[in-house]
C-alpha distance (Angstrom), angle and dihedral (degrees) to the residues before:
residue distance angle dihedral
X1 . . .
X2 3.79 . .
X3 3.82 120.8 .
X4 3.81 118.4 -179.4
X5 3.78 89.8 -17.8
X6 3.80 95.2 -51.1
X7 3.79 128.2 108.1
X8 3.80 110.7 -115.9
X9 3.80 126.5 -175.7
X10 3.80 117.2 -123.1
X11 3.81 129.8 175.2
X12 3.81 124.0 -172.2
X13 3.81 118.2 -149.8
X14 3.79 131.4 174.6
X15 3.79 117.8 -130.6
X16 3.81 118.4 -158.0
X17 3.77 136.5 -174.4
X18 3.78 136.6 156.9
X19 3.81 92.1 -71.2
X20 3.80 99.7 51.0
X21 3.78 143.8 -76.4
X22 3.80 138.5 -73.9
X23 3.81 134.4 -168.1
X24 3.80 114.3 -125.8
X25 3.81 123.5 -163.0
X26 3.80 109.8 -150.0
X27 3.80 110.0 -158.3
X28 3.80 131.7 -160.9
X29 3.84 113.5 -27.1
X30 3.82 91.4 7.6
X31 3.82 89.0 62.2
X32 3.80 88.7 62.2
X33 3.82 94.6 56.0
X34 3.79 116.4 101.1
X35 3.80 112.1 -120.2
X36 3.78 116.6 -177.0
X37 3.78 136.4 -170.9
X38 3.79 111.1 -82.5
X39 3.80 95.9 18.9
X40 3.78 119.9 131.8
X41 3.80 115.1 -127.3
X42 3.78 131.8 -170.2
X43 3.82 115.4 -161.4
X44 3.82 122.9 178.3
X45 3.82 134.6 -177.5
X46 3.80 98.4 28.9
X47 3.80 134.3 149.5
X48 3.82 117.7 -114.7
X49 3.80 117.2 -149.8
X50 3.80 133.6 -177.3
X51 3.81 123.8 -148.0
X52 3.82 123.1 168.0
X53 3.82 88.8 -8.8
X54 3.82 91.0 -57.9
X55 3.79 119.4 118.2
X56 3.77 121.6 -142.0
X57 3.79 134.6 177.3
X58 3.81 131.1 -137.2
X59 3.78 129.9 -167.2
X60 3.81 120.2 -122.3
X61 3.79 136.1 -164.3
X62 3.84 88.0 -87.8
X63 3.81 95.4 49.9
X64 3.79 120.4 121.3
X65 3.79 119.5 -161.3
X66 3.80 128.9 -170.4
X67 3.80 121.6 -174.6
């Protein structure tokens, strides 16, 4: 993906639990992390967006992620 004329890596994953599911856009260095089925992930300091009544989450420069 291109942001301000620069190529930036982004990976979209879907997180699920017993209450539902949510798409998560992992930007920059987070896109390079391996995330597998069944792994537990903790992500903090994200941006929540709504489009067509569906919520999604995107990482930011302040995001911390632990797999």
